[in-house]
C-alpha positions, -999 to 999 in steps of 0.1 A, spaced: 0 0 0 13 34 -10 10 58 20 29 87 4 11 119 -2 4 127 -39 19 156 -57 -10 180 -49 -9 170 -12 29 175 -10 26 209 -26 -1 218 0 21 207 29 51 227 15 29 258 10 17 257 46 52 250 59 66 280 41 38 303 53 43 293 89 80 297 87 79 332 70 46 347 82 38 330 115 67 326 137 65 322 175 68 360 181 40 367 157 18 342 175 26 356 209 18 391 197 -16 378 186 -23 359 218 -14 390 240 -34 414 219 -71 424 226 -81 405 195 -84 367 195 -68 363 160 -52 383 133 -76 394 106 -48 400 82 -36 364 86 -72 352 83 -75 371 50 -43 354 38 -58 320 46 -87 330 24 -64 342 -4 -44 309 -2 -77 290 -6 -73 272 28 -107 284 40 -123 267 10 -105 234 13 -130 210 29 -161 222 11 -177 205 -19 -173 221 -53 -211 225 -54 -208 248 -24 -180 268 -39 -151 249 -22 -121 230 -34 -135 195 -26 -105 184 -4 -111 159 24 -98 146 57 -63 139 43 -57 175 33 -72 188 65 -48 165 85 -19 179 65 -30 214 73 -35 208 110 -3 189 114 16 220 101 -6 242 122 4 222 153 41 227 146 36 265 145 9 266 172 -14 285 149 -41 302 170 -65 313 142 -101 299 146 -100 275 116 -113 246 137 -145 265 149 -154 283 117 -143 260 89 -142 224 103 -170 224 129 -195 249 115 -186 250 78 -184 212 71 -216 207 91 -234 232 69 -218 218 38 -231 183 45 -266 195 54 -296 203 33 -300 237 48 -314 261 21 -290 290 28 -258 270 33 -242 281 0 -244 318 9 -229 312 43 -201 289 30 -193 315 4 -188 341 31 -167 316 52 -144 310 21 -139 347 16 -131 353 53 -162 376 57 -179 357 84 -172 335 115 -197 308 127 -194 288 159 -209 254 169 -225 254 204 -226 217 212 -212 212 247 -230 216 280 -213 217 314 -236 192 331 -235 167 302 -197 161 300 -188 145 267 -224 136 258 -232 159 229 -262 141 214 -285 146 244 -285 183 251 -306 200 278 -311 231 257 -347 230 247 -367 243 217 -404 242 227 -436 240 206 -437 278 202 -401 277 188 -386 294 219 -351 284 227 -337 281 263 -305 267 276 -268 273 282 -238 261 261 -202 261 272 -168 259 255 -181 275 223 -149 281 204 -145 316 189 -180 325 201 -170 361 207 -161 367 171 -190 348 154 -218 364 136 -238 332 136 -241 303 161 -252 268 153 -269 253 184 -278 217 193 -311 214 211 -340 191 218 -375 196 203 -402 171 210 -375 146 222 -357 149 189 -322 164 183 -323 196 163 -296 218 148 -306 255 146 -287 285 134 -292 320 148 -276 355 150 -251 358 178 -266 392 187 -302 380 187 -325 391 215 -321 368 245 -285 357 237 -259 365 263 -222 356 262 -193 353 286 -160 350 268 -127 338 282 -93 323 271 -84 286 273 -50 274 287 -36 274 251 -47 309 243 -79 302 223 -110 322 226 -140 304 242 -175 315 253 -203 304 276 -235 313 258 -270 315 274 -302 315 254 -332 329 272 -365 329 254 -348 332 220 -374 332 192 -365 307 164 -380 306 130 -387 273 111 -362 285 84 -335 285 111 -336 248 115 -306 232 97 -315 196 105 -335 174 129 -338 137 140 -314 111 126 -300 135 100 -290 160 128 -275 132 149 -254 119 120 -243 154 110 -232 162 145 -214 129 150 -196 131 117 -186 167 123 -172 161 157 -154 130 145 -137 151 117 -128 178 142 -113 152 165 -92 139 136 -80 175 129 -69 182 165 -52 148 166 -32 158 135 -24 191 153 -12 171 183 11 150 160 26 182 147 32 193 183 49 160 192 72 161 162 82 197 171 88 188 207 112 160 197 131 181 171 134 212 193 145 191 223 171 173 203 184 206 189 185 221 224 204 192 240 230 192 213 238 229 221 235 227 259 267 217 276 273 202 310 306 188 324 323 199 292 301 180 267 266 183 251 239 168 273 227 150 242 256 126 248 243 114 281 228 80 276 199 85 300 188 116 281 192 98 248 168 71 260 142 97 269 145 114 235 142 80 218 110 74 237 97 108 225 106 98 189 88 65 192 57 80 206 57 106 178 61 79 151 34 57 166 10 87 168 18 95 131 10 59 121 -24 60 139 -31 93 123 -25 79 88 -48 50 95 -76 72 110 -75 98 82 -77 71 56 -107 55 73 -125 88 76 -116 97 40 -132 64 29 -161 69 53 -157 33 65 -179 18 92 -148 17 115 -139 54 112 -153 65 146 -134 36 163 -101 45 146 -105 82 155 -112 72 191 -81 50 192 -60 79 178 -75 105 202 -69 83 232 -33 77 222 -23 113 215 -41 124 247 -17 104 268 15 102 247 12 138 235 12 152 270 40 128 279 62 140 250 55 176 259 63 171 296 96 153 286 105 182 264 98 208 291 119 188 316 148 183 293 148 221 287 151 227 324 137 259 339 136 275 304 109 249 294 82 266 315 91 302 305 66 322 283 95 332 260 102 296 249 78 276 226 82 243 244 59 252 273 32 263 249 33 229 233 24 214 267 -5 238 271 -17 229 236 -15 192 244 -35 197 276 -62 215 256 -63 189 228 -68 161 253 -98 178 269 -115 187 236 -141 163 222 -134 137 249 -102 130 268 -80 100 265 -99 79 291 -133 87 274 -121 76 240 -104 45 254 -138 34 268 -154 44 235 -129 23 215 -133 -7 238 -171 -7 238 
């Protein structure tokens, strides 16, 4: 079996690598994180110009028709550079959900996503429900009045539209509404890795029938498939983080001297770096298997993504912790990238189900 990327995929990877090296270094990222804005609008416009915002959408919707493999390539490179832009929330979670739906206005919204004009967030999580996303407490009653609270809404503060999971007549529904609609209140905060998140409350929000994207089994399948794809993407991001942790640690230990020689020559440290390399390569292998299963829409795709998510949740944090420790006190400083990889790995593990949750899912 040929597991190499084709020419188009290799060109995409090279393009993203060059962009991250020249336009998105660590100091650029830190400047964005410390600013009052949650992302750089100029960088977002560059994403649009490069065609990256159009990647996963079907050609019928005005996209490029790329799939999980290309998204995995993108997120792996994003993980290496710790890209903070809200690609996951707007393009993967909200955009692909709309693209696969039968919603009448989806093409207009996707066109605006592709051009960088609009941000949309998916409000799927509730504090009291843990990782159970298909049984929300948010309710849409017979009079089409929405009530409930959602948490961990990625990029909620910058979104013009919000897609909300809710229950109507004991059936799962996906509805879309204006973020500034009457009855919508928002409390925004930053996550440990610097992303923007919101807790959003809906109090007697009037919903029109035309705002319903999907309901019943169609809504359930849409939500499961979307979150599965998003889980694959952040796992690819984790693999990029793990690779960078290994390479940066190897480079640092070659230059750091103790007792008159580089600490990379100490056997006990060599063993630890070999462990980091092995964990990174195993995660990469699981990623390749999972993205092929998702790309082929196999019956086992959810199981393979759960296996991958469980593995990177534990091994990713382990690799990042090893990298921090081998860098010594500098590893936890804000001025060095290594500590930020650990923060990213902690965030990735918690998102869409942690390692233990996905291990149970895989085993069931």
